[in-house]
N, C-alpha and C positions, 0 to 999 in steps of 0.2 A: 610595483605595478602587476597586475597579474594576465598572463599574455590573452587573447581567446580564444575558446576553445578548438582544438585544432583535427582532434579523432575525427573517426565515422560519423555520422546523424545515424539517433537512435531508432532499430528497428527490433522494437517490441516484442512482438510475436517470435521472432526469433532468439530473443533473448531469454525469454521465460518457458520456449519450450525447451531450451537445452537446460534450465535451470530444472523444470519437472522430469526431462529420462533420465538426468542424475541424481533424482532422489530427493533433492532440496530443499525441505521444509523451510515455507517461508508466507509472509504476508507482504501486499502488493500494497502499499502504502506511497504519498504525496500525490503527485502533480496524473502518476500513471493512475492510482486508484482512481481517484476523482474524474477520470475519463470515462473508466469502466462502468462508473455508478452515473453517467451522463450528465459531464464539465464539459463545457464546449470548447477552453481556454486548452489550448495545446501543451506540451509541455515538454522538452528538451532531453530528458533522465529519466533513466528508469531507479523507482525506491523500495527497497524491501527490507521488514524487521525480517532475521532469520535467528531461527531455534539457535542458542550458545553449546548445545551439546558438542562434546568432539568430534563424534560418527557422522555429526551436521557439517559440523564445519569440512570436516575433510569432501565430502561430497560435496560443497561448496565450493571449495578449491578446486575439485576435477570441473567442473562445468567450468569456471571462470578461465583455466589454462586452455580449456575445448575452445573458450568465446576469446582465444590468442590476451587476456587481461593484462593490464601493466597500470600501475600506480598512476592519477589523473591529481599533479605535481600544482598549486603554483609555481607562476615564473618558469616554469617548462613545461613545452611542445611536447607535441605526444612524441616526435620522433628521439627528443631526447627521454622521456620518460622510459621508451620498450629498452635503452641502454642501462637501465637501473639493474643492477646487481638482486632483484629481489626473488626468492623462492615463496611460491604461493603455493602452502600446506595450512593444514588447520591448525597447528601451533604460531605461524603467521597471523590466521585469520584468529585466533582467541587471544592474541598479546596485544593488537591493533584495535577490537572495537568495533567500533563507526571504522570504514574505510572510503574510499573513495575511485574508483574506475574508470577507465577507457578499454572498452574488448574493441570489438571485431562486427559487434551489435551497438553498438554506440554507448556513452552513459550511464556510470551504474555505479548506486548507490549502495554499500551494504550497511545498516544500524543494528545495533545490539536491541534498539528499542525507539521509544518512540515520547514524548510528551504530553501530559493531559495541561488542563488549562494553567494551572500551577506550579507548572516545571518538574511535576512528579516523574521518574518512569514508568514506562507502562510497555511491560517485558512482552514478548514474543507469544506466548502461554496464552496473556491477557486479550490481545488483540486477534490469539486465531478464536478465540471463545464468541467474540460477537461478532467476526468477518465474515461474509460471503461470500459462496462459493460461485466462480465465473467461468464458462468454457469460450476456448478461446478457440484458434484454429487447430484442430487438434486436439487440445490439452485442455486439464482443469486448474483453476488456478483460485487460494484464496484472496478476495481484498477487504481491506482492511474496512471497518462501519464508519456511514458518513460523520460520526458522532467523535470517533476518534481523531479521523483527518480535522476536523473543525477545530477541536482540541486542540490540536495540533500547531495549524498554521495559527491561531488564535498567538498563543505561548511566541514565536516563534517568530511574529510579528515582525515580518521582513516586509517591503514595498509587494514584491511579488504574491505574500500570503496575502495581504489584507487588500488587493486590487480580486484575486479570486474566494474569499469568503461573501459574501452574496451570493453567486449561482450557489455555492455549495450550501447557504443557509434556505434557501428558496428549494434544493434539493432533500434537505433533511424534512421543511415543513412535508412537501410534498408525499415522503416516506412516512411521516408520524402520521400524517393522518389516512393515508393508504391502510394502515400498522390498526389504527386505530377504525376504520370503518370495515375492516377484516377480522376482527376480534368482537368487536360489539353484538354482544350479545340481542338476537332478535325475538321478539315478545309480541303476539298477535293476542289483541284484546277482540273479542267480540260483543259488540253492542245492542241487548236485546231488544226490541220491538216496542215493547212497553216497561218504560222504566220504574212504574212501580209492580213488584211482585213480592210474594210472600215468599221466604226465607225460613227454608225449613229445619227446626235445631236438631 
C-alpha cells in the first residue's frame, strides 16, 4: 500500500528559480509544462528532463541540496525518508537515471528522457530543440512542446493522462492553426477592370 504524499505542497516558482539559479540545464515536462502552455488542470508535482552531462548533474545535485531534497519512496512517510542515508551528488544522479524527490518546494521528478508514441526514448537534447521559452517570476525556462507532451501522455496511458489529453489536443490544434496562419504566404492579386486585354509578347 502506498502512503499518501506527506511533504510540502508544490511551489513551482521557487523550485524552478532554484534550478535556474544553479544553472541546471533542463526542460519542464508533464503537467507543469501543460500548465505553461495553457492547460487548466492543476498538477501536484513538477517533472523535468535534465541534461545527462556530469557537470549538469552536479549542478542539479547542488539545487536539490538547496531544496532539502529527500527521496520519495513508496510506503515511506516524508519524515522516514529524511532519515535515509542518501548522498545527493552527480554520481548518485547518474546512476539512478529517473528519480522522485520530495523537496521543501514540493514533489519533484527528475527524468532522463520522455517517451514518444511508440515508447521510444526522447532525450533532453531533442526535447530542447522543440521546446518553447517561458518567462517566470524572475527566471526563464524551456518548456516541452505540446506535441512531445501529448506523445508521452498517450504512451503512459494512465487515467490522469487520458483525462488530460482532450485539453492538450485542443491546445495543439490552436497552436498548429496559429502557426499555419503566421507562416502562410500572403499573395495579393489585382483583378483588372477589363478582363479582355492584350498580352504583349
